[in-house]
C-alpha positions in Angstrom: 24.1 2.4 -15.5 25.7 5.7 -14.7 22.4 7.6 -15.0 20.7 5.1 -12.7 23.5 5.3 -10.1 23.2 9.0 -10.1 19.4 8.7 -9.5 20.2 6.4 -6.6 22.5 8.9 -5.0 20.1 11.8 -5.5 17.2 9.8 -4.0 19.3 8.9 -1.0 20.3 12.5 -0.4 16.6 13.5 -0.8 15.6 10.9 1.7 18.2 12.2 4.2 17.1 15.8 3.8 13.3 15.2 3.7 13.0 12.0 5.7 11.1 10.3 2.8 11.6 9.3 -0.8 10.5 11.7 -3.5 6.8 11.5 -4.2 5.5 9.2 -6.9 2.6 7.0 -7.6 -1.0 7.7 -6.9 -3.3 7.4 -3.9 -6.1 4.9 -3.3 -8.6 7.2 -5.0 -6.4 7.9 -8.0 -5.1 11.3 -6.8 -1.6 12.2 -8.1 1.2 14.4 -7.0 1.6 17.7 -9.0 5.0 16.8 -10.3 7.1 13.7 -10.9 9.8 12.5 -8.5 12.2 13.4 -11.3 11.4 17.1 -10.6 11.8 16.7 -6.8 15.3 15.3 -7.1 16.6 18.1 -9.4 18.4 19.9 -6.5 20.4 16.7 -5.9 21.4 16.3 -9.5 23.0 19.8 -9.8 19.8 21.2 -11.3 18.7 23.4 -8.4 18.1 26.5 -10.5 15.6 24.6 -12.7 13.9 23.1 -9.7 13.5 26.6 -8.1 12.0 28.0 -11.3 9.5 25.1 -11.6 8.7 25.2 -7.9 7.8 28.9 -7.9 6.0 29.0 -11.3 2.6 28.1 -9.9 0.1 30.4 -8.2 1.3 31.8 -4.9 4.7 30.2 -5.6 3.2 26.7 -5.1 4.3 23.7 -7.0 2.3 23.8 -10.2 0.7 20.8 -11.9 3.1 19.0 -14.3 1.1 20.1 -17.4 0.5 23.7 -16.2 1.2 26.2 -19.0 3.2 28.2 -16.5 6.0 25.6 -16.7 5.7 24.7 -20.4 8.9 26.6 -21.3 10.8 25.3 -18.2 10.1 21.6 -18.8 10.4 21.4 -22.6 14.2 20.9 -22.4 14.6 17.8 -20.2 17.9 17.5 -18.2 20.2 15.2 -20.0 20.3 12.7 -17.1 16.7 11.7 -17.9 17.6 10.9 -21.5 18.5 7.2 -22.1 21.8 7.5 -24.0 21.0 4.5 -26.2 17.5 5.6 -27.2 16.0 8.4 -29.3 12.6 9.7 -28.2 11.1 13.2 -28.2 13.2 15.6 -26.2 11.0 15.6 -23.1 10.3 11.9 -22.8 12.0 9.4 -20.5 11.9 5.7 -19.7 13.4 5.9 -16.2 10.4 5.0 -14.2 9.9 4.1 -10.5 8.0 1.0 -9.6 4.5 1.8 -8.3 1.4 -0.1 -7.3 0.2 -2.3 -4.4 3.0 -4.1 -2.6 5.7 -1.7 -4.0 7.6 1.1 -2.3 5.0 3.4 -3.8 2.0 1.5 -2.6 -1.1 3.7 -2.9 -1.9 3.2 0.8 1.2 5.2 1.6 0.0 8.2 -0.4 0.5 11.1 0.5 2.6 10.3 3.5 5.2 8.7 1.5 7.9 6.2 2.5 11.4 6.7 3.7 14.5 4.4 3.3 14.1 3.5 7.0 10.7 1.8 6.1 12.5 -0.4 3.6 14.7 -2.1 6.3 11.6 -3.6 7.8 10.5 -5.4 4.6 12.7 -7.2 2.1 15.5 -4.8 2.6 16.9 -2.2 0.3 19.2 -4.5 -1.6 16.2 -6.7 -2.6 13.8 -3.9 -3.5 13.6 -2.6 -7.1 13.1 1.1 -7.0 13.5 2.2 -10.6 13.3 0.4 -14.0 14.5 1.1 -17.5 11.1 0.6 -19.2 10.3 -0.3 -22.8 9.8 2.3 -25.5 6.0 2.1 -25.3 6.2 3.1 -21.6 8.0 6.5 -22.0 6.4 9.5 -20.3 7.0 13.3 -20.2 9.9 13.7 -17.7 8.0 16.0 -15.4 4.8 14.0 -15.4 3.8 12.1 -12.2 3.6 8.9 -14.3 5.7 5.8 -13.7 5.7 2.0 -14.2 2.9 0.2 -12.5 3.9 -3.3 -11.3 1.5 -6.0 -12.5 1.6 -9.1 -10.2 0.1 -11.2 -13.0 2.7 -10.1 -15.5 5.7 -8.8 -13.6 7.7 -8.2 -16.7 5.0 -6.2 -18.6 6.6 -3.2 -20.2 10.2 -4.4 -19.5 12.9 -6.3 -21.4 12.3 -5.3 -25.0 14.6 -2.3 -25.1 17.9 -4.1 -25.1 18.9 -7.5 -26.2 18.3 -10.0 -23.4 16.8 -7.9 -20.6 16.6 -4.5 -18.8 18.3 -2.4 -16.2 17.0 -1.8 -12.7 18.1 0.3 -9.7 17.6 -1.2 -6.3 16.8 1.0 -3.3 20.3 0.6 -1.9 21.7 2.3 -5.0 23.1 -0.7 -6.9 22.1 -1.3 -10.5 21.7 -4.7 -12.2 20.9 -6.1 -15.6 17.9 -8.4 -15.3 17.5 -11.1 -18.0 14.2 -11.2 -19.8 14.3 -14.9 -18.9 14.0 -14.2 -15.2 11.5 -16.4 -13.4 8.3 -14.3 -12.9 8.1 -15.5 -9.3 11.6 -14.2 -8.6 10.9 -10.8 -10.1 7.5 -10.6 -8.3 9.4 -11.2 -5.0 
């Protein structure tokens, strides 16, 4: 819960500074951002020096692609906050994934413009909008990769709820965390 709360605070500070949430998801034609949202919030997690090194490792000091050999040494040691303390995966893998896909905060139609917290007040509201999930072990990704959990309207619990007994953790857009039972009604989770 503490890691997820810290993500919530970092994302809110990022939103205040940049007037949008950190980039995630993919566009309508499958295009992706060069790096994960997890890289973009590093300055707000007291990892500013790592962010600057990654940010300037590409050609002409541009943000490199997540798998660029120029950043291989920089990203091999994932910041501890991305490591789920109750799980053991390879050193650079994480299961903290934002929710992407149609009808979510990271709807492909908003790419590359992005969405800000102010946009959420017009929908279901921040306290009813899941932003981040603690996904199952088969969903882990390299921490710097622009890969996350894609919401499936037909199976809204796909990839969630098998990591811990009884359910999974989520972070809502307003920054509160909650344990969700694997017995949740799919229509409630979908909403």
